C-alpha positions as CSV (number, residue, x, y, z in Angstrom):
1,M,143.2,133.0,-54.7
2,E,143.5,130.3,-52.0
3,N,140.5,129.6,-49.8
4,K,141.0,130.3,-46.1
5,I,139.6,128.2,-43.3
6,I,139.7,128.4,-39.5
7,K,141.4,125.5,-37.7
8,K,142.5,125.0,-34.1
9,K,146.3,125.0,-33.7
10,A,148.8,125.0,-30.8
11,N,150.2,128.4,-29.9
12,V,153.3,128.9,-27.7
13,D,153.6,131.8,-25.3
14,E,157.3,132.7,-25.5
15,R,157.1,134.5,-22.1
16,Y,156.6,131.2,-20.2
17,C,158.1,128.5,-22.4
18,V,161.1,126.9,-20.8
19,A,161.9,124.4,-23.6
20,C,161.5,121.5,-21.2
21,G,160.5,119.2,-24.1
22,R,157.3,117.7,-22.6
23,C,155.2,118.9,-25.5
24,E,157.5,117.3,-28.0
25,K,157.3,114.0,-26.3
26,E,153.5,114.1,-26.0
27,C,152.6,115.3,-29.6
28,P,151.4,112.2,-31.6
29,F,152.1,114.0,-34.9
30,S,155.6,115.4,-34.4
31,A,154.1,118.8,-34.9
32,I,156.1,120.6,-32.1
33,S,159.8,120.6,-31.4
34,I,162.3,122.4,-29.3
35,Y,164.2,125.0,-31.2
36,K,167.9,125.2,-30.2
37,G,167.1,124.7,-26.5
38,I,165.3,128.0,-26.4
39,I,161.6,127.6,-27.2
40,S,159.0,125.2,-28.5
41,K,158.1,125.7,-32.2
42,V,154.8,124.5,-33.8
43,D,154.6,123.2,-37.4
44,I,151.0,124.4,-38.2
45,N,151.0,122.1,-41.2
46,K,151.2,119.1,-39.0
47,C,149.3,120.3,-35.9
48,V,145.8,119.0,-35.7
49,G,144.9,120.9,-32.5
50,C,144.5,117.8,-30.3
51,G,145.7,119.7,-27.2
52,K,148.0,117.0,-25.9
53,C,150.9,119.4,-25.8
54,A,148.9,122.0,-23.9
55,K,147.8,119.4,-21.4
56,A,151.4,118.2,-20.8
57,C,153.0,121.7,-20.6
58,P,154.0,122.3,-17.0
59,A,154.2,126.1,-17.5
60,N,150.8,126.3,-19.3
61,A,152.7,128.1,-22.1
62,I,150.7,126.4,-24.9
63,E,147.1,127.3,-25.8
64,I,145.0,125.8,-28.6
65,K,143.7,128.7,-30.6
66,P,141.7,129.0,-33.8
67,I,143.8,130.5,-36.6
68,E,143.3,131.1,-40.3
69,V,145.1,128.7,-42.6
70,S,144.9,128.0,-46.3
71,D,142.7,125.2,-47.4
72,S,145.5,123.6,-49.5
73,K,147.7,123.3,-46.4
74,N,144.8,121.7,-44.5
75,K,144.7,118.8,-47.0
76,I,148.2,117.7,-46.2
77,N,148.1,114.1,-45.0
78,V,149.4,114.2,-41.4
79,K,150.5,110.8,-40.1
80,K,150.8,109.8,-36.5
81,K,154.4,109.1,-35.4
82,I,155.2,105.5,-34.7
83,K,155.9,104.7,-31.1
84,N,159.5,103.6,-31.0
85,K,160.9,100.9,-28.7
86,K,162.2,102.1,-25.4
87,H,165.6,103.7,-25.6
88,W,168.2,103.4,-22.9
89,S,167.7,107.1,-22.0
90,D,164.1,106.3,-21.0
91,Y,165.5,104.4,-18.0
92,M,167.6,107.3,-16.5
93,W,165.0,107.4,-13.7
94,I,166.6,104.2,-12.4
95,V,170.0,105.9,-12.2
96,S,168.6,108.9,-10.4
97,T,166.7,106.7,-7.9
98,L,169.8,104.6,-7.2
99,Y,171.8,107.8,-6.7
100,L,169.4,109.1,-4.0
101,V,169.1,105.7,-2.3
102,L,172.9,104.9,-2.3
103,G,173.6,108.3,-1.0
104,L,171.6,107.6,2.2
105,F,173.8,104.5,2.8
106,N,177.1,106.0,1.9
107,I,177.3,109.8,1.4
108,L,180.4,109.5,-0.8
109,F,178.1,108.4,-3.7
110,A,177.0,112.1,-3.7
111,W,180.1,112.9,-5.8
112,L,178.5,111.1,-8.7
113,G,175.9,113.9,-8.8
114,L,178.5,116.2,-10.3
115,L,177.9,114.5,-13.6
116,C,174.3,115.8,-13.5
117,F,175.7,119.2,-12.8
118,L,178.4,119.3,-15.4
119,I,177.0,117.3,-18.4
120,P,174.0,119.5,-19.0
121,L,176.2,122.7,-19.0
122,L,178.7,121.1,-21.3
123,I,176.0,120.0,-23.7
124,S,174.5,123.4,-23.8
125,I,177.8,125.2,-24.1
126,F,178.8,123.1,-27.1
127,G,175.5,123.7,-28.9
128,G,173.3,120.9,-27.8
129,G,170.7,123.2,-26.2
130,K,168.6,121.5,-23.5
131,K,169.1,118.0,-24.8
132,Y,170.0,116.7,-21.4
133,C,166.8,118.2,-19.9
134,N,164.7,116.9,-22.8
135,K,166.1,113.4,-23.0
136,Y,168.4,112.4,-20.2
137,C,167.1,113.9,-16.9
138,G,166.3,111.1,-14.6
139,R,164.7,113.3,-12.0
140,G,162.2,114.6,-14.6
141,Q,161.4,111.0,-15.5
142,I,160.8,110.2,-11.9
143,L,158.4,113.1,-11.5
144,N,156.6,112.1,-14.7
145,I,156.2,108.5,-13.5
146,L,154.9,109.6,-10.1
147,G,152.5,112.2,-11.5
148,N,151.1,110.4,-14.5
149,K,151.6,106.7,-14.0
150,F,150.8,106.6,-10.3
151,K,148.4,109.6,-10.5
152,L,150.0,111.5,-7.6
153,S,149.7,114.8,-9.3
154,R,146.6,117.1,-9.1
155,N,147.5,118.3,-12.6
156,K,146.7,121.9,-11.8
157,S,148.2,125.0,-13.3
158,M,151.2,126.6,-11.6
159,P,150.8,129.9,-9.8
160,K,151.7,132.6,-12.3
161,F,154.6,134.0,-10.2
162,L,156.4,130.6,-10.2
163,K,156.7,130.5,-13.9
164,G,157.7,134.1,-14.4
165,K,161.2,135.1,-15.4
166,Y,161.9,137.0,-12.2
167,F,161.2,134.1,-10.0
168,R,163.1,131.6,-12.2
169,V,166.2,133.9,-12.3
170,G,165.8,134.7,-8.6
171,F,165.7,131.1,-7.7
172,L,168.7,130.4,-9.8
173,I,170.7,133.1,-8.1
174,F,169.6,131.8,-4.7
175,F,170.5,128.2,-5.6
176,L,174.0,129.3,-6.8
177,A,174.5,131.3,-3.6
178,M,173.7,128.2,-1.6
179,F,176.1,126.2,-3.8
180,L,178.9,128.7,-3.2
181,N,178.1,128.7,0.6
182,M,178.4,124.9,0.5
183,L,181.8,125.2,-1.3
184,F,182.9,127.7,1.4
185,I,182.0,125.3,4.2
186,T,183.9,122.6,2.4
187,Y,186.9,125.0,2.2
188,L,186.8,125.7,5.9
189,V,187.0,121.9,6.6
190,F,189.8,121.6,4.1
191,N,191.6,124.4,5.8
192,N,191.1,122.8,9.3
193,T,189.1,125.9,10.4
194,N,186.0,123.9,10.9
195,S,185.5,120.2,11.8
196,L,183.5,117.8,9.7
197,R,179.7,118.1,10.1
198,E,177.9,114.9,9.3
199,V,174.4,116.2,8.6
200,I,172.0,116.2,5.7
201,T,170.4,119.6,5.3
202,L,166.9,119.8,3.9
203,F,165.5,123.0,2.3
204,W,168.7,124.7,3.5
205,I,167.3,124.9,7.1
206,F,166.5,121.5,8.6
207,K,169.6,119.5,9.7
208,L,169.4,115.7,10.1
209,P,172.4,114.0,11.8
210,W,173.7,111.3,9.5
211,N,176.7,109.8,11.2
212,F,176.0,106.1,10.8
213,I,179.2,105.3,8.9
214,D,182.8,105.7,9.8
215,Y,184.4,108.0,7.3
216,S,187.7,108.3,9.2
217,Y,189.5,106.7,6.3
218,V,188.5,109.6,4.0
219,T,189.9,113.1,3.9
220,P,187.3,115.2,5.9
221,W,186.7,117.9,3.2
222,V,185.8,115.2,0.7
223,V,183.1,113.9,3.0
224,Q,181.9,117.5,3.8
225,F,181.5,118.3,0.1
226,A,179.5,115.0,-0.3
227,F,177.1,116.0,2.5
228,G,176.6,119.4,1.1
229,F,176.1,118.3,-2.4
230,Y,173.8,115.5,-1.5
231,S,171.7,117.9,0.6
232,M,171.2,120.1,-2.4
233,M,170.3,117.2,-4.7
234,L,167.8,115.8,-2.2
235,T,166.3,119.2,-1.5
236,S,165.8,120.0,-5.1
237,T,164.2,116.5,-5.7
238,L,161.8,117.1,-2.8
239,L,160.9,120.5,-4.2
240,G,160.2,118.7,-7.5
241,V,157.9,116.2,-5.7
242,I,156.0,118.9,-3.9
243,T,155.3,120.9,-7.1
244,M,154.5,117.6,-8.9
245,I,151.8,116.9,-6.3
246,F,150.2,120.3,-6.3
247,C,150.7,121.3,-9.9
248,K,151.5,119.3,-13.1
249,P,154.0,116.3,-12.9
250,N,156.9,118.1,-14.4
251,S,156.4,121.6,-12.9
252,W,159.8,121.4,-11.4
253,C,161.2,121.8,-14.9
254,V,159.8,125.3,-15.1
255,Y,162.0,126.7,-12.3
256,C,164.8,124.1,-12.2
257,P,168.1,126.1,-11.9
258,M,169.8,123.8,-14.3
259,G,167.1,124.2,-16.9
260,T,167.2,128.0,-16.4
261,M,171.0,128.0,-16.9
262,T,171.0,125.8,-20.0
263,Q,168.2,127.7,-21.6
264,G,170.0,131.0,-20.9
265,I,173.2,129.6,-22.4
266,S,171.2,128.5,-25.5
267,I,169.7,132.0,-25.9
268,I,173.2,133.6,-25.6
269,K,174.7,131.2,-28.1
270,N,172.0,131.8,-30.7
271,K,171.8,135.6,-30.5
């Protein structure tokens, strides 16, 4: 009969895990990974209970708990993973920063943001789970740099309602409704019902006139879509910065509409 001992191990609360991948990046022993874009899974044979994953988790979905394990499993030699050289995907924050800056000088750059809208969905639909969110999201990298490297985050737990399913789904529905409204406004300009409105709208309320460039050489509806889409991208980034400051660095990942959609697609595909 095997001897049993009590050891501290990471435990994931499935109610709040959004499979953002922060835990996987922070674990020094490769003891936790994202399962099919749905949830974080802990390998208790590798986990040493260091707590780095719990500290990094923006949703506070990981807790270090004492559990009973066999003494033989405890003797497995767990090696620290070797820190690899920087990969090109680690510099996606530069691309996201350039996108936001260039959009201020020429709103037509906003069209490039469609890549950040379509690529995550396609990856998820074709079985890649939340790989885009976990590895290629430049906005997430920006928030991580601002929060951790520049110490701009208070590193506090999120309010419980912000990480709940109802808020996440509700925010997704609201975000999609605003996206459809933006498309409708673009259609009205395309249909010559409305004239072009050269404004950047922040938080769907505050309108900033942004008519410093002559766009007369471009079809009006193309410019209107760019203003609408850039407004959404800038607003969501500012929301990410606000939650980064008051909560943990990557707290935006918890209720990010794209993250909610790709996780939902992953769940449906793996039922």
